[in-house]
C-alpha positions as a printed NumPy array, in Angstrom:
array([[-107.112,   36.032,  -43.582],
       [-104.345,   36.353,  -46.105],
       [-101.82 ,   34.446,  -43.915],
       [-104.238,   31.493,  -43.592],
       [-104.545,   31.055,  -47.458],
       [-101.217,   29.309,  -48.081],
       [-101.763,   26.922,  -45.13 ],
       [-105.091,   25.721,  -46.492],
       [-103.761,   25.424,  -49.728],
       [-101.08 ,   23.171,  -48.451],
       [-103.552,   21.115,  -46.686],
       [-105.406,   20.623,  -49.691],
       [-102.247,   19.512,  -51.563],
       [-101.385,   16.979,  -48.857],
       [-104.477,   15.128,  -48.963],
       [-104.639,   11.903,  -51.303],
       [-105.469,   12.714,  -54.759],
       [-107.476,    9.68 ,  -55.336],
       [-108.676,    6.604,  -53.698],
       [-108.582,    2.97 ,  -55.145],
       [-111.641,    1.793,  -57.241],
       [-112.329,   -1.314,  -59.298],
       [-110.931,   -1.097,  -62.872],
       [-113.006,   -2.146,  -65.88 ],
       [-111.776,   -5.436,  -67.541],
       [-112.969,   -8.277,  -69.652],
       [-112.4  ,  -12.036,  -69.457],
       [-109.023,  -12.585,  -71.137],
       [-109.132,  -16.13 ,  -72.304],
       [-111.991,  -15.521,  -74.916],
       [-110.055,  -12.449,  -76.145],
       [-106.891,  -14.352,  -76.427],
       [-108.662,  -17.051,  -78.618],
       [-110.309,  -14.305,  -80.669],
       [-106.681,  -12.686,  -81.091],
       [-104.998,  -15.855,  -82.171],
       [-107.861,  -16.49 ,  -84.789],
       [-107.661,  -12.893,  -86.099],
       [-103.659,  -13.147,  -86.407],
       [-104.097,  -16.56 ,  -88.388],
       [-107.003,  -15.052,  -90.597],
       [-105.209,  -11.902,  -91.243],
       [-101.737,  -13.755,  -92.074],
       [-103.634,  -15.967,  -94.363],
       [-105.411,  -13.11 ,  -96.278],
       [-102.137,  -11.189,  -96.404],
       [-100.628,  -14.123,  -98.123],
       [-103.278,  -14.501, -100.537],
       [-103.353,  -10.874, -101.274],
       [ -99.794,  -10.873, -101.965],
       [-100.066,  -13.685, -104.341],
       [-102.97 ,  -12.393, -106.035],
       [-102.739,  -10.747, -109.184],
       [-102.573,   -7.064, -109.252],
       [-105.932,   -5.389, -109.117],
       [-108.815,   -4.286, -106.965],
       [-109.048,   -7.536, -105.186],
       [-105.303,   -7.46 , -104.498],
       [-105.525,   -4.311, -102.758],
       [-108.823,   -5.149, -100.914],
       [-107.291,   -8.36 ,  -99.707],
       [-104.115,   -6.527,  -98.36 ],
       [-105.969,   -3.633,  -96.595],
       [-108.359,   -6.112,  -94.939],
       [-105.592,   -8.519,  -93.837],
       [-103.736,   -5.632,  -92.352],
       [-106.933,   -4.337,  -90.606],
       [-107.43 ,   -7.803,  -89.155],
       [-103.832,   -8.162,  -88.088],
       [-103.964,   -4.702,  -86.268],
       [-107.226,   -5.746,  -84.411],
       [-105.649,   -9.004,  -83.439],
       [-102.404,   -7.385,  -82.211],
       [-104.688,   -4.96 ,  -79.994],
       [-106.583,   -7.674,  -78.771],
       [-103.42 ,   -9.29 ,  -77.502],
       [-101.675,   -6.358,  -76.457],
       [-104.59 ,   -5.74 ,  -73.919],
       [-104.143,   -9.123,  -72.159],
       [-103.185,   -8.364,  -68.587],
       [-102.295,  -11.399,  -66.441],
       [-102.847,  -10.729,  -62.566],
       [-101.078,  -12.963,  -60.166],
       [-102.676,  -13.619,  -56.588],
       [-101.211,  -11.016,  -54.095],
       [-100.709,   -8.346,  -56.824],
       [-102.749,   -5.548,  -58.446],
       [-102.671,   -3.967,  -61.736],
       [-103.206,   -0.182,  -61.718],
       [-104.749,    1.005,  -65.034],
       [-103.557,    4.484,  -66.155],
       [-104.713,    5.895,  -69.397],
       [-103.291,    9.164,  -70.977],
       [-102.156,   10.123,  -67.506],
       [-105.673,    9.426,  -65.901],
       [-106.268,    6.701,  -63.23 ],
       [-109.01 ,    4.243,  -64.536],
       [-109.013,    1.551,  -61.517],
       [-107.188,   -1.351,  -60.154],
       [-107.663,   -5.011,  -61.418],
       [-107.026,   -7.194,  -58.301],
       [-108.763,  -10.502,  -59.213],
       [-106.286,  -13.136,  -60.236],
       [-106.513,  -14.537,  -63.821],
       [-106.327,  -13.279,  -67.347],
       [-108.018,   -9.965,  -67.979],
       [-108.36 ,   -7.732,  -70.954],
       [-108.175,   -3.958,  -70.603],
       [-107.76 ,   -1.09 ,  -73.003],
       [-104.724,   -1.8  ,  -74.934],
       [-103.506,    1.826,  -74.86 ],
       [-103.701,    1.757,  -71.054],
       [-100.336,    1.68 ,  -69.069],
       [-100.618,   -1.262,  -66.615],
       [ -98.376,   -0.873,  -63.438],
       [ -97.838,   -3.765,  -61.262],
       [ -98.386,   -3.101,  -57.37 ],
       [ -97.842,   -6.042,  -54.856],
       [-100.312,   -6.185,  -52.106],
       [ -98.654,   -9.009,  -50.113],
       [ -97.453,   -8.848,  -46.638],
       [ -93.927,   -7.207,  -46.27 ],
       [ -91.293,   -6.977,  -43.798],
       [ -89.081,   -3.941,  -42.868],
       [ -86.133,   -3.927,  -40.476],
       [ -84.812,   -0.713,  -39.336],
       [ -81.154,   -0.215,  -39.172],
       [ -79.798,   -0.066,  -35.503],
       [ -80.093,    3.583,  -34.304],
       [ -78.404,    5.422,  -31.435],
       [ -80.987,    7.448,  -29.571],
       [ -81.1  ,    9.213,  -26.189],
       [ -84.072,    8.044,  -24.132],
       [ -86.366,   10.179,  -22.079],
       [ -83.497,   10.185,  -19.161],
       [ -80.955,   11.285,  -21.568],
       [ -79.062,    7.861,  -21.698],
       [ -77.85 ,    6.633,  -25.23 ],
       [ -79.682,    3.536,  -26.164],
       [ -79.366,    1.325,  -29.308],
       [ -82.674,    0.389,  -30.738],
       [ -84.023,   -1.381,  -33.866],
       [ -87.52 ,   -2.746,  -34.949],
       [ -89.049,   -4.759,  -37.752],
       [ -92.514,   -3.782,  -39.02 ],
       [ -94.856,   -5.853,  -41.009],
       [ -96.86 ,   -3.938,  -43.467],
       [ -99.168,   -4.277,  -46.571],
       [-100.491,   -2.112,  -49.518],
       [-104.232,   -1.544,  -48.868],
       [-104.976,    1.127,  -51.465],
       [-102.85 ,    0.834,  -54.623],
       [-103.842,    4.296,  -55.983],
       [-102.676,    6.067,  -52.903],
       [ -99.443,    4.244,  -52.963],
       [ -98.829,    5.09 ,  -56.516],
       [-100.124,    8.793,  -56.576],
       [ -99.921,   10.171,  -53.083],
       [ -96.067,    9.537,  -52.709],
       [ -93.117,    9.164,  -54.796],
       [ -91.741,    5.963,  -53.644],
       [ -93.892,    4.232,  -51.153],
       [ -91.435,    1.452,  -50.105],
       [ -88.827,    4.311,  -49.159],
       [ -91.551,    6.302,  -47.632],
       [ -92.487,    3.579,  -45.32 ],
       [ -88.87 ,    2.752,  -44.355],
       [ -88.071,    6.555,  -43.591],
       [ -91.406,    7.05 ,  -41.588],
       [ -90.703,    3.774,  -39.639],
       [ -87.383,    4.819,  -38.478],
       [ -88.835,    8.289,  -37.575],
       [ -91.48 ,    6.653,  -35.516],
       [ -88.782,    4.266,  -33.744],
       [ -86.531,    7.346,  -32.941],
       [ -89.486,    9.301,  -31.422],
       [ -90.729,    6.319,  -29.259],
       [ -87.144,    5.784,  -27.916],
       [ -86.689,    9.347,  -27.051],
       [ -90.271,    9.611,  -25.353],
       [ -89.852,    6.775,  -22.81 ],
       [ -86.882,    5.834,  -20.38 ],
       [ -85.024,    2.649,  -21.068],
       [ -86.038,    1.206,  -17.673],
       [ -88.764,    2.291,  -15.004],
       [ -87.686,    3.602,  -11.711],
       [ -90.638,    2.414,   -9.532],
       [ -92.822,    5.505,  -10.52 ],
       [ -95.459,    3.414,  -12.468],
       [ -94.514,    5.064,  -15.797],
       [ -94.003,    3.055,  -18.9  ],
       [ -90.443,    2.171,  -19.904],
       [ -88.988,    0.567,  -23.063],
       [ -87.749,   -2.531,  -21.373],
       [ -90.47 ,   -3.264,  -18.696],
       [ -93.378,   -2.469,  -20.946],
       [ -92.506,   -4.016,  -24.136],
       [ -96.342,   -4.819,  -25.131],
       [ -97.514,   -1.221,  -24.532],
       [ -94.515,    0.26 ,  -26.224],
       [ -94.85 ,   -1.958,  -29.4  ],
       [ -98.538,   -1.123,  -29.374],
       [ -97.982,    2.701,  -29.436],
       [ -95.196,    2.289,  -32.014],
       [ -97.656,    0.358,  -34.378],
       [-100.217,    3.229,  -33.948],
       [ -97.489,    5.861,  -34.635],
       [ -96.352,    4.191,  -37.863],
       [ -99.615,    3.606,  -38.985],
       [-100.742,    7.164,  -38.6  ],
       [ -97.46 ,    8.379,  -40.599],
       [ -97.966,    5.894,  -43.447],
       [-101.602,    6.444,  -43.871],
       [-101.315,    8.926,  -46.773],
       [ -99.47 ,    6.207,  -48.725],
       [-102.493,    3.774,  -48.623],
       [-100.44 ,    1.405,  -46.294],
       [-101.603,   -0.38 ,  -43.146],
       [ -99.309,   -1.757,  -40.363],
       [-100.02 ,   -5.435,  -39.262],
       [ -97.508,   -5.603,  -36.517],
       [ -94.267,   -4.092,  -35.087],
       [ -91.665,   -5.315,  -32.801],
       [ -88.546,   -4.04 ,  -31.09 ],
       [ -85.821,   -6.513,  -32.276],
       [ -82.967,   -4.77 ,  -30.348],
       [ -83.052,   -2.619,  -27.167],
       [ -79.637,   -2.013,  -25.101],
       [ -77.634,    0.642,  -23.598],
       [ -75.025,    2.047,  -25.943],
       [ -71.524,    0.723,  -25.382],
       [ -70.139,    3.834,  -23.862],
       [ -72.49 ,    3.546,  -20.72 ],
       [ -73.407,   -0.359,  -20.675],
       [ -70.937,   -1.27 ,  -18.192],
       [ -71.911,    1.841,  -15.829],
       [ -75.55 ,    0.922,  -16.141],
       [ -74.857,   -2.854,  -15.718],
       [ -73.18 ,   -2.147,  -12.158],
       [ -75.949,    0.08 ,  -11.258],
       [ -78.48 ,   -2.671,  -12.166],
       [ -76.463,   -5.224,   -9.937],
       [ -76.367,   -2.707,   -7.259],
       [ -79.981,   -2.189,   -7.337],
       [ -80.459,   -6.136,   -7.387],
       [ -78.13 ,   -6.568,   -4.238],
       [ -80.144,   -3.547,   -2.356],
       [ -83.496,   -5.388,   -3.319],
       [ -82.274,   -8.826,   -2.268],
       [ -80.883,   -7.36 ,    1.02 ],
       [ -84.08 ,   -5.601,    1.593],
       [ -86.218,   -8.925,    1.023],
       [ -83.866,  -10.741,    3.577],
       [ -84.232,   -8.037,    6.169],
       [ -87.79 ,   -8.211,    5.797],
       [ -88.089,  -11.927,    6.334],
       [ -85.715,  -11.881,    9.167],
       [ -87.418,   -9.306,   11.105],
       [ -90.706,  -11.208,   10.676],
       [ -89.094,  -14.361,   11.823],
       [ -87.681,  -12.726,   14.923],
       [ -91.091,  -11.227,   15.62 ],
       [ -92.622,  -14.605,   15.16 ],
       [ -90.308,  -16.337,   17.557],
       [ -90.6  ,  -13.666,   20.329],
       [ -94.423,  -13.818,   20.168],
       [ -94.367,  -17.716,   20.171],
       [ -92.184,  -17.719,   23.347],
       [ -94.291,  -15.189,   25.089],
       [ -97.689,  -17.023,   24.217],
       [ -96.304,  -20.475,   25.123],
       [ -94.597,  -19.381,   28.331],
       [ -91.352,  -21.084,   27.447],
       [ -89.087,  -18.358,   29.058],
       [ -89.56 ,  -14.834,   30.374],
       [ -87.219,  -12.183,   28.877],
       [ -86.809,   -8.725,   30.124],
       [ -86.223,   -5.808,   27.558],
       [ -82.397,   -6.345,   27.586],
       [ -82.478,  -10.08 ,   26.873],
       [ -85.014,   -9.555,   24.186],
       [ -82.686,   -7.028,   22.567],
       [ -79.774,   -9.418,   22.752],
       [ -81.996,  -12.084,   21.284],
       [ -83.044,  -10.001,   18.418],
       [ -79.423,   -8.968,   17.72 ],
       [ -78.234,  -12.607,   17.615],
       [ -81.115,  -13.812,   15.435],
       [ -80.621,  -10.982,   12.97 ],
       [ -76.993,  -11.632,   12.644],
       [ -77.712,  -15.343,   11.989],
       [ -80.602,  -14.592,    9.408],
       [ -78.944,  -11.686,    7.732],
       [ -75.44 ,  -12.961,    7.506],
       [ -74.159,  -13.989,    3.925],
       [ -71.813,  -16.623,    5.507],
       [ -72.478,  -19.412,    7.787],
       [ -72.498,  -18.318,   11.517],
       [ -70.501,  -20.203,   14.295],
       [ -72.979,  -21.378,   17.129],
       [ -72.028,  -20.718,   20.611],
       [ -73.501,  -22.931,   23.355],
       [ -74.231,  -21.243,   26.753],
       [ -73.71 ,  -23.789,   29.634],
       [ -74.398,  -21.311,   32.268],
       [ -77.616,  -19.386,   33.207],
       [ -79.338,  -17.136,   30.877],
       [ -77.591,  -14.144,   32.591],
       [ -74.235,  -15.473,   32.644]])
């Protein structure tokens, strides 16, 4: 029981401290007009109070003018413009008071601290990383991720620097995905980085989204921008791919040639053009396979004698 207490406490500390909620605000345009009027009235009273003869009226005018000016300044100080695609996180004496997202001019508590947070779409492209794939081959990989802040409170209060947090977690996810799959498939039906791009990017997006979720960030899309063998093995892997391609092509040619020979023998037998014993069939099959499978043009030889000469 004692050993489990620190783990539980750590899990509680890792949870988001709060979630975004709508902040309280008033329309800013009427407050702006009222603030300007208060400043004009306060300035006028202050000038009159200064020019007024000494006495009780003089003191009252100055005090009232100063109070009106203070109210006017506070009214203007609480004005908060919000641009489309941005949010203003309102913080009063260290406490989160909500987020204002509606574009326009708003008025909030003039003593509150207003922090600007962009909620627009952002791109992040990882640096090219050299990682060993599932087969142990060194590869070079890079990715681009499109992300957006969904919860401004978590973005500011759950992590220290959320853009840097997204960048580090994205690079970590790219390295993990690259090391979990082979560069190319070996015909065994398993996923590979090159042959299953859509499935790989889908899993990459899911892993990045899970990693950045505590920061109030959502992942819109992720794509691999670079995928290749490392320079030290690129030539060897190219020769291997070329050899595999040659073997595959020759296999197709042989399969086609065998089918054509079989078709020729069957047609000759069905139509009764000529009767061939097993030895002549073997010779015919050999000649046809040489002609069909040869990489160069073959020289025809015309037999002017009988079939057996």
